[in-house]
PyMOL CGO cylinders between C-alpha atoms (Angstrom):
from pymol import cmd
from pymol.cgo import CYLINDER

trace = [
    CYLINDER, 27.67, -16.67, -38.60, 25.64, -13.53, -38.80, 0.3, 1, 1, 1, 1, 1, 1,
    CYLINDER, 25.64, -13.53, -38.80, 22.01, -15.24, -38.79, 0.3, 1, 1, 1, 1, 1, 1,
    CYLINDER, 22.01, -15.24, -38.79, 23.41, -16.74, -35.61, 0.3, 1, 1, 1, 1, 1, 1,
    CYLINDER, 23.41, -16.74, -35.61, 24.47, -13.49, -34.13, 0.3, 1, 1, 1, 1, 1, 1,
    CYLINDER, 24.47, -13.49, -34.13, 21.06, -11.66, -35.12, 0.3, 1, 1, 1, 1, 1, 1,
    CYLINDER, 21.06, -11.66, -35.12, 18.94, -14.63, -33.50, 0.3, 1, 1, 1, 1, 1, 1,
    CYLINDER, 18.94, -14.63, -33.50, 21.07, -14.36, -30.36, 0.3, 1, 1, 1, 1, 1, 1,
    CYLINDER, 21.07, -14.36, -30.36, 20.74, -10.50, -30.28, 0.3, 1, 1, 1, 1, 1, 1,
    CYLINDER, 20.74, -10.50, -30.28, 17.01, -10.78, -30.70, 0.3, 1, 1, 1, 1, 1, 1,
    CYLINDER, 17.01, -10.78, -30.70, 16.71, -13.38, -27.98, 0.3, 1, 1, 1, 1, 1, 1,
    CYLINDER, 16.71, -13.38, -27.98, 18.60, -11.16, -25.62, 0.3, 1, 1, 1, 1, 1, 1,
    CYLINDER, 18.60, -11.16, -25.62, 16.68, -8.28, -26.63, 0.3, 1, 1, 1, 1, 1, 1,
    CYLINDER, 16.68, -8.28, -26.63, 13.34, -10.15, -25.91, 0.3, 1, 1, 1, 1, 1, 1,
    CYLINDER, 13.34, -10.15, -25.91, 14.65, -11.22, -22.44, 0.3, 1, 1, 1, 1, 1, 1,
    CYLINDER, 14.65, -11.22, -22.44, 15.88, -7.81, -21.72, 0.3, 1, 1, 1, 1, 1, 1,
    CYLINDER, 15.88, -7.81, -21.72, 12.47, -6.44, -22.60, 0.3, 1, 1, 1, 1, 1, 1,
    CYLINDER, 12.47, -6.44, -22.60, 10.92, -8.90, -20.21, 0.3, 1, 1, 1, 1, 1, 1,
    CYLINDER, 10.92, -8.90, -20.21, 13.08, -7.79, -17.44, 0.3, 1, 1, 1, 1, 1, 1,
    CYLINDER, 13.08, -7.79, -17.44, 12.52, -4.32, -18.29, 0.3, 1, 1, 1, 1, 1, 1,
    CYLINDER, 12.52, -4.32, -18.29, 8.56, -5.04, -17.93, 0.3, 1, 1, 1, 1, 1, 1,
    CYLINDER, 8.56, -5.04, -17.93, 9.15, -6.46, -14.29, 0.3, 1, 1, 1, 1, 1, 1,
    CYLINDER, 9.15, -6.46, -14.29, 11.24, -3.43, -13.28, 0.3, 1, 1, 1, 1, 1, 1,
    CYLINDER, 11.24, -3.43, -13.28, 8.71, -0.99, -14.90, 0.3, 1, 1, 1, 1, 1, 1,
    CYLINDER, 8.71, -0.99, -14.90, 5.88, -2.77, -12.73, 0.3, 1, 1, 1, 1, 1, 1,
    CYLINDER, 5.88, -2.77, -12.73, 7.94, -2.69, -9.71, 0.3, 1, 1, 1, 1, 1, 1,
    CYLINDER, 7.94, -2.69, -9.71, 8.61, 1.16, -10.05, 0.3, 1, 1, 1, 1, 1, 1,
    CYLINDER, 8.61, 1.16, -10.05, 5.00, 1.78, -10.42, 0.3, 1, 1, 1, 1, 1, 1,
    CYLINDER, 5.00, 1.78, -10.42, 4.38, -0.35, -7.25, 0.3, 1, 1, 1, 1, 1, 1,
    CYLINDER, 4.38, -0.35, -7.25, 7.00, 1.41, -5.44, 0.3, 1, 1, 1, 1, 1, 1,
    CYLINDER, 7.00, 1.41, -5.44, 5.53, 4.83, -6.55, 0.3, 1, 1, 1, 1, 1, 1,
    CYLINDER, 5.53, 4.83, -6.55, 2.24, 3.85, -5.10, 0.3, 1, 1, 1, 1, 1, 1,
    CYLINDER, 2.24, 3.85, -5.10, 4.14, 2.71, -2.19, 0.3, 1, 1, 1, 1, 1, 1,
    CYLINDER, 4.14, 2.71, -2.19, 5.77, 6.01, -1.80, 0.3, 1, 1, 1, 1, 1, 1,
    CYLINDER, 5.77, 6.01, -1.80, 2.67, 7.96, -2.16, 0.3, 1, 1, 1, 1, 1, 1,
    CYLINDER, 2.67, 7.96, -2.16, 0.87, 6.03, 0.87, 0.3, 1, 1, 1, 1, 1, 1,
    CYLINDER, 0.87, 6.03, 0.87, 3.55, 5.42, 3.09, 0.3, 1, 1, 1, 1, 1, 1,
    CYLINDER, 3.55, 5.42, 3.09, 3.99, 9.04, 4.54, 0.3, 1, 1, 1, 1, 1, 1,
    CYLINDER, 3.99, 9.04, 4.54, 0.31, 8.99, 5.33, 0.3, 1, 1, 1, 1, 1, 1,
    CYLINDER, 0.31, 8.99, 5.33, 0.83, 6.32, 8.30, 0.3, 1, 1, 1, 1, 1, 1,
    CYLINDER, 0.83, 6.32, 8.30, 1.85, 8.92, 10.65, 0.3, 1, 1, 1, 1, 1, 1,
    CYLINDER, 1.85, 8.92, 10.65, -1.18, 10.86, 10.17, 0.3, 1, 1, 1, 1, 1, 1,
    CYLINDER, -1.18, 10.86, 10.17, -3.42, 7.49, 10.41, 0.3, 1, 1, 1, 1, 1, 1,
    CYLINDER, -3.42, 7.49, 10.41, -1.79, 6.69, 13.74, 0.3, 1, 1, 1, 1, 1, 1,
    CYLINDER, -1.79, 6.69, 13.74, -2.15, 10.04, 15.20, 0.3, 1, 1, 1, 1, 1, 1,
    CYLINDER, -2.15, 10.04, 15.20, -5.92, 9.95, 14.18, 0.3, 1, 1, 1, 1, 1, 1,
    CYLINDER, -5.92, 9.95, 14.18, -6.61, 6.45, 15.66, 0.3, 1, 1, 1, 1, 1, 1,
    CYLINDER, -6.61, 6.45, 15.66, -4.78, 7.31, 18.80, 0.3, 1, 1, 1, 1, 1, 1,
    CYLINDER, -4.78, 7.31, 18.80, -6.54, 10.66, 19.14, 0.3, 1, 1, 1, 1, 1, 1,
    CYLINDER, -6.54, 10.66, 19.14, -9.92, 8.96, 18.59, 0.3, 1, 1, 1, 1, 1, 1,
    CYLINDER, -9.92, 8.96, 18.59, -9.18, 6.23, 21.25, 0.3, 1, 1, 1, 1, 1, 1,
    CYLINDER, -9.18, 6.23, 21.25, -8.04, 8.99, 23.81, 0.3, 1, 1, 1, 1, 1, 1,
    CYLINDER, -8.04, 8.99, 23.81, -11.09, 11.07, 23.21, 0.3, 1, 1, 1, 1, 1, 1,
    CYLINDER, -11.09, 11.07, 23.21, -13.40, 8.00, 23.82, 0.3, 1, 1, 1, 1, 1, 1,
    CYLINDER, -13.40, 8.00, 23.82, -11.46, 7.08, 27.03, 0.3, 1, 1, 1, 1, 1, 1,
    CYLINDER, -11.46, 7.08, 27.03, -11.20, 10.71, 28.50, 0.3, 1, 1, 1, 1, 1, 1,
    CYLINDER, -11.20, 10.71, 28.50, -14.14, 12.72, 27.17, 0.3, 1, 1, 1, 1, 1, 1,
    CYLINDER, -14.14, 12.72, 27.17, -17.31, 12.01, 29.39, 0.3, 1, 1, 1, 1, 1, 1,
    CYLINDER, -17.31, 12.01, 29.39, -19.46, 14.51, 27.46, 0.3, 1, 1, 1, 1, 1, 1,
    CYLINDER, -19.46, 14.51, 27.46, -19.06, 12.41, 24.30, 0.3, 1, 1, 1, 1, 1, 1,
    CYLINDER, -19.06, 12.41, 24.30, -22.39, 10.54, 23.18, 0.3, 1, 1, 1, 1, 1, 1,
    CYLINDER, -22.39, 10.54, 23.18, -22.36, 6.80, 23.17, 0.3, 1, 1, 1, 1, 1, 1,
    CYLINDER, -22.36, 6.80, 23.17, -23.13, 6.94, 19.55, 0.3, 1, 1, 1, 1, 1, 1,
    CYLINDER, -23.13, 6.94, 19.55, -19.98, 9.09, 18.75, 0.3, 1, 1, 1, 1, 1, 1,
    CYLINDER, -19.98, 9.09, 18.75, -17.96, 6.81, 21.04, 0.3, 1, 1, 1, 1, 1, 1,
    CYLINDER, -17.96, 6.81, 21.04, -18.99, 3.85, 18.87, 0.3, 1, 1, 1, 1, 1, 1,
    CYLINDER, -18.99, 3.85, 18.87, -18.28, 5.74, 15.68, 0.3, 1, 1, 1, 1, 1, 1,
    CYLINDER, -18.28, 5.74, 15.68, -14.83, 7.06, 16.99, 0.3, 1, 1, 1, 1, 1, 1,
    CYLINDER, -14.83, 7.06, 16.99, -13.95, 3.42, 18.01, 0.3, 1, 1, 1, 1, 1, 1,
    CYLINDER, -13.95, 3.42, 18.01, -15.09, 2.08, 14.54, 0.3, 1, 1, 1, 1, 1, 1,
    CYLINDER, -15.09, 2.08, 14.54, -13.03, 5.01, 12.81, 0.3, 1, 1, 1, 1, 1, 1,
    CYLINDER, -13.03, 5.01, 12.81, -10.11, 4.24, 14.62, 0.3, 1, 1, 1, 1, 1, 1,
    CYLINDER, -10.11, 4.24, 14.62, -10.19, 0.46, 13.97, 0.3, 1, 1, 1, 1, 1, 1,
    CYLINDER, -10.19, 0.46, 13.97, -10.39, 1.22, 10.30, 0.3, 1, 1, 1, 1, 1, 1,
    CYLINDER, -10.39, 1.22, 10.30, -7.50, 3.51, 10.25, 0.3, 1, 1, 1, 1, 1, 1,
    CYLINDER, -7.50, 3.51, 10.25, -5.43, 1.01, 12.12, 0.3, 1, 1, 1, 1, 1, 1,
    CYLINDER, -5.43, 1.01, 12.12, -6.61, -1.59, 9.81, 0.3, 1, 1, 1, 1, 1, 1,
    CYLINDER, -6.61, -1.59, 9.81, -5.38, 0.48, 6.74, 0.3, 1, 1, 1, 1, 1, 1,
    CYLINDER, -5.38, 0.48, 6.74, -1.98, 1.09, 8.67, 0.3, 1, 1, 1, 1, 1, 1,
    CYLINDER, -1.98, 1.09, 8.67, -1.66, -2.77, 9.04, 0.3, 1, 1, 1, 1, 1, 1,
    CYLINDER, -1.66, -2.77, 9.04, -2.52, -3.58, 5.72, 0.3, 1, 1, 1, 1, 1, 1,
    CYLINDER, -2.52, -3.58, 5.72, 0.55, -1.33, 4.49, 0.3, 1, 1, 1, 1, 1, 1,
    CYLINDER, 0.55, -1.33, 4.49, 2.74, -2.96, 7.19, 0.3, 1, 1, 1, 1, 1, 1,
    CYLINDER, 2.74, -2.96, 7.19, 1.91, -6.45, 6.22, 0.3, 1, 1, 1, 1, 1, 1,
    CYLINDER, 1.91, -6.45, 6.22, 2.21, -5.71, 2.28, 0.3, 1, 1, 1, 1, 1, 1,
    CYLINDER, 2.21, -5.71, 2.28, 5.77, -4.24, 2.80, 0.3, 1, 1, 1, 1, 1, 1,
    CYLINDER, 5.77, -4.24, 2.80, 6.82, -7.19, 4.97, 0.3, 1, 1, 1, 1, 1, 1,
    CYLINDER, 6.82, -7.19, 4.97, 5.47, -9.66, 2.40, 0.3, 1, 1, 1, 1, 1, 1,
    CYLINDER, 5.47, -9.66, 2.40, 6.61, -7.94, -0.76, 0.3, 1, 1, 1, 1, 1, 1,
    CYLINDER, 6.61, -7.94, -0.76, 9.29, -9.52, -2.81, 0.3, 1, 1, 1, 1, 1, 1,
    CYLINDER, 9.29, -9.52, -2.81, 11.20, -7.23, -5.29, 0.3, 1, 1, 1, 1, 1, 1,
    CYLINDER, 11.20, -7.23, -5.29, 11.78, -8.81, -8.66, 0.3, 1, 1, 1, 1, 1, 1,
    CYLINDER, 11.78, -8.81, -8.66, 15.54, -9.14, -8.44, 0.3, 1, 1, 1, 1, 1, 1,
    CYLINDER, 15.54, -9.14, -8.44, 15.02, -11.50, -5.63, 0.3, 1, 1, 1, 1, 1, 1,
    CYLINDER, 15.02, -11.50, -5.63, 12.70, -13.93, -7.39, 0.3, 1, 1, 1, 1, 1, 1,
    CYLINDER, 12.70, -13.93, -7.39, 15.06, -14.23, -10.48, 0.3, 1, 1, 1, 1, 1, 1,
    CYLINDER, 15.06, -14.23, -10.48, 16.57, -17.42, -9.41, 0.3, 1, 1, 1, 1, 1, 1,
    CYLINDER, 16.57, -17.42, -9.41, 13.44, -19.28, -8.51, 0.3, 1, 1, 1, 1, 1, 1,
    CYLINDER, 13.44, -19.28, -8.51, 10.80, -17.96, -10.85, 0.3, 1, 1, 1, 1, 1, 1,
    CYLINDER, 10.80, -17.96, -10.85, 10.54, -17.38, -14.56, 0.3, 1, 1, 1, 1, 1, 1,
    CYLINDER, 10.54, -17.38, -14.56, 9.59, -14.01, -16.24, 0.3, 1, 1, 1, 1, 1, 1,
    CYLINDER, 9.59, -14.01, -16.24, 5.90, -14.75, -16.43, 0.3, 1, 1, 1, 1, 1, 1,
    CYLINDER, 5.90, -14.75, -16.43, 5.58, -15.79, -12.97, 0.3, 1, 1, 1, 1, 1, 1,
    CYLINDER, 5.58, -15.79, -12.97, 7.41, -12.68, -11.76, 0.3, 1, 1, 1, 1, 1, 1,
    CYLINDER, 7.41, -12.68, -11.76, 5.10, -10.31, -13.95, 0.3, 1, 1, 1, 1, 1, 1,
    CYLINDER, 5.10, -10.31, -13.95, 2.02, -12.27, -12.80, 0.3, 1, 1, 1, 1, 1, 1,
    CYLINDER, 2.02, -12.27, -12.80, 3.13, -11.92, -9.04, 0.3, 1, 1, 1, 1, 1, 1,
    CYLINDER, 3.13, -11.92, -9.04, 3.98, -8.02, -9.66, 0.3, 1, 1, 1, 1, 1, 1,
    CYLINDER, 3.98, -8.02, -9.66, 0.75, -7.41, -11.49, 0.3, 1, 1, 1, 1, 1, 1,
    CYLINDER, 0.75, -7.41, -11.49, -1.09, -8.91, -8.28, 0.3, 1, 1, 1, 1, 1, 1,
    CYLINDER, -1.09, -8.91, -8.28, 0.99, -6.88, -6.21, 0.3, 1, 1, 1, 1, 1, 1,
    CYLINDER, 0.99, -6.88, -6.21, 0.12, -3.55, -7.82, 0.3, 1, 1, 1, 1, 1, 1,
    CYLINDER, 0.12, -3.55, -7.82, -3.54, -4.47, -7.48, 0.3, 1, 1, 1, 1, 1, 1,
    CYLINDER, -3.54, -4.47, -7.48, -3.13, -5.02, -3.61, 0.3, 1, 1, 1, 1, 1, 1,
    CYLINDER, -3.13, -5.02, -3.61, -1.15, -2.06, -3.03, 0.3, 1, 1, 1, 1, 1, 1,
    CYLINDER, -1.15, -2.06, -3.03, -3.54, 0.08, -5.18, 0.3, 1, 1, 1, 1, 1, 1,
    CYLINDER, -3.54, 0.08, -5.18, -6.44, -1.48, -3.00, 0.3, 1, 1, 1, 1, 1, 1,
    CYLINDER, -6.44, -1.48, -3.00, -4.46, -0.49, 0.09, 0.3, 1, 1, 1, 1, 1, 1,
    CYLINDER, -4.46, -0.49, 0.09, -3.95, 3.23, -1.21, 0.3, 1, 1, 1, 1, 1, 1,
    CYLINDER, -3.95, 3.23, -1.21, -7.81, 3.26, -1.99, 0.3, 1, 1, 1, 1, 1, 1,
    CYLINDER, -7.81, 3.26, -1.99, -8.43, 2.05, 1.69, 0.3, 1, 1, 1, 1, 1, 1,
    CYLINDER, -8.43, 2.05, 1.69, -5.85, 4.49, 3.22, 0.3, 1, 1, 1, 1, 1, 1,
    CYLINDER, -5.85, 4.49, 3.22, -7.34, 7.52, 1.40, 0.3, 1, 1, 1, 1, 1, 1,
    CYLINDER, -7.34, 7.52, 1.40, -10.99, 6.57, 2.43, 0.3, 1, 1, 1, 1, 1, 1,
    CYLINDER, -10.99, 6.57, 2.43, -9.92, 5.87, 5.92, 0.3, 1, 1, 1, 1, 1, 1,
    CYLINDER, -9.92, 5.87, 5.92, -8.27, 9.27, 6.37, 0.3, 1, 1, 1, 1, 1, 1,
    CYLINDER, -8.27, 9.27, 6.37, -10.88, 11.36, 4.75, 0.3, 1, 1, 1, 1, 1, 1,
    CYLINDER, -10.88, 11.36, 4.75, -13.36, 9.73, 6.97, 0.3, 1, 1, 1, 1, 1, 1,
    CYLINDER, -13.36, 9.73, 6.97, -11.37, 10.28, 9.92, 0.3, 1, 1, 1, 1, 1, 1,
    CYLINDER, -11.37, 10.28, 9.92, -10.48, 13.68, 9.19, 0.3, 1, 1, 1, 1, 1, 1,
    CYLINDER, -10.48, 13.68, 9.19, -14.27, 14.55, 8.76, 0.3, 1, 1, 1, 1, 1, 1,
    CYLINDER, -14.27, 14.55, 8.76, -14.85, 12.91, 12.30, 0.3, 1, 1, 1, 1, 1, 1,
    CYLINDER, -14.85, 12.91, 12.30, -11.79, 14.80, 13.76, 0.3, 1, 1, 1, 1, 1, 1,
    CYLINDER, -11.79, 14.80, 13.76, -13.34, 18.21, 12.50, 0.3, 1, 1, 1, 1, 1, 1,
    CYLINDER, -13.34, 18.21, 12.50, -16.89, 17.30, 13.46, 0.3, 1, 1, 1, 1, 1, 1,
    CYLINDER, -16.89, 17.30, 13.46, -15.95, 16.48, 17.04, 0.3, 1, 1, 1, 1, 1, 1,
    CYLINDER, -15.95, 16.48, 17.04, -13.11, 19.33, 17.40, 0.3, 1, 1, 1, 1, 1, 1,
    CYLINDER, -13.11, 19.33, 17.40, -10.54, 16.72, 18.20, 0.3, 1, 1, 1, 1, 1, 1,
    CYLINDER, -10.54, 16.72, 18.20, -7.33, 18.60, 18.62, 0.3, 1, 1, 1, 1, 1, 1,
    CYLINDER, -7.33, 18.60, 18.62, -5.18, 16.44, 20.68, 0.3, 1, 1, 1, 1, 1, 1,
]
cmd.load_cgo(trace, "trace")
């Protein structure tokens, strides 16, 4: 009797650890999301300011217009990446009925890479955008 209980306990513990791995990954993913998501307001402000500057400032050079439009497009792309990712992301608890733990862990590891790449792109786009905002004294 006791060997069966011990075996059952060990199996339940093993399954629990795997579920815990998925939750740990999910929490790491959400931490990255929570770090990047608040930056979307600043991203929107910058790309709208750049487009407005291009449309309304007749003194800006063609070269700077092209660069501002490029910057605006890159900022908007970074924002879009986050929105698409948020729309597509599936939390582990919603996959439990259709996927095994290995599939869930594999999915979450891939999602962590994707959201990490979005973070890198967002931060780089913002840094570049802020540089251009300062260089061209864009205040609107």
